[in-house]
N, C-alpha and C positions, 0 to 999 in steps of 0.2 A: 720469270724463270731464273733460277739461280744456277750458277756454274758449280759443277761437282768439285769437291776438294780431293786431295790425295787420300784422305782417310775414307771418303765415300768410295773411291775407286778400289782401294784395298779391301774394303768390306764387300763390295760387289764381287771382286775376284775370289774371295773366300766363299761367299754364299752361292754364287752362280757363275762358275768359271766359263761356261759355254757362252753365256750372254756377254760377259766381259770380253772374251775373245772375239765375238761377233761384232761388238761395238768397235773394237780396235781395228779389225779388218775393214769394216765399213768406213772408218775414218781414213785409213790408208788408201782405200780405193777411191774415195772422194777426192783426195789430193792427187792421186794418180790420174784420174779422169780429167781434172782441171789442167794438170800439167801436160797431158797428152794433147789437149786442144790448143794450149798456148805454147807453140813450138819454141819460142825464145832462143832462136839460133841453134836448135837441136839439143840444148842442155836440158830443157824441160822435158823433152821427149825421152831423153836418156834416163832421167830420174823416174819418169812414168814407167818405163820398161822395167827398171829395177823393182819398183813398187809392185808392179803386176806380177813379176816372177816370185817375189816374196809372199804376196797374198795368195797366189796359186798354191804355193808350197804349204802354207798354213791351212788352207781349205782342204787340200788333199789329205793332210795328216789328221784332220778332224773326222775323217770317215763319213762325210756326208752330213754332219751336224751343222756346219756353217754354210751360209750361202754367199754368193758373190762371184762365182766362177766366170760368168759371162762378162762381168765388168773387169775381172782380172785379165781375161783374154783380150778385151778391148785395149787395156793399158799395154799389154804385151805387143799386140799387133800395131796399133797406132804409134805407140812409143818407139817400137823398132823401126817403123817406116820413117818417123821423124829423125831418129838417131842415124839412120842410113844416109840422110841428107846432110848431116853435119860435116863429113869430110868434103863434100862438094862446096858447101858454104865457106869453109875455111880456105879451100883452094881458090875460090873466086875472090875472097877478101884479100888474100895474099897477092893475087894477080893484080888487083886494083891498087893496092898499096905500093907495088913496085913501079907503077907508072909515074 
């Protein structure tokens, strides 16, 4: 299997823009899902939250042509919960460093 080049992506965007956008959203949501699972001190969750919000916006603008809304909601919810833990982790880290 060969990797697509920039010219292949540009050609796909011209010939089938919906498929190109679906591939882009799917890639975004794959990264968002992985980052939502790997909390990484809250930073990964924060990035997953942003990816989920952006993907949800793209899917809503497509008028139902694109799929992935459930995964976008997953990224938003789990990423938001993980990002909510970030201030607590910072507070604990600062408390430990002061000792």
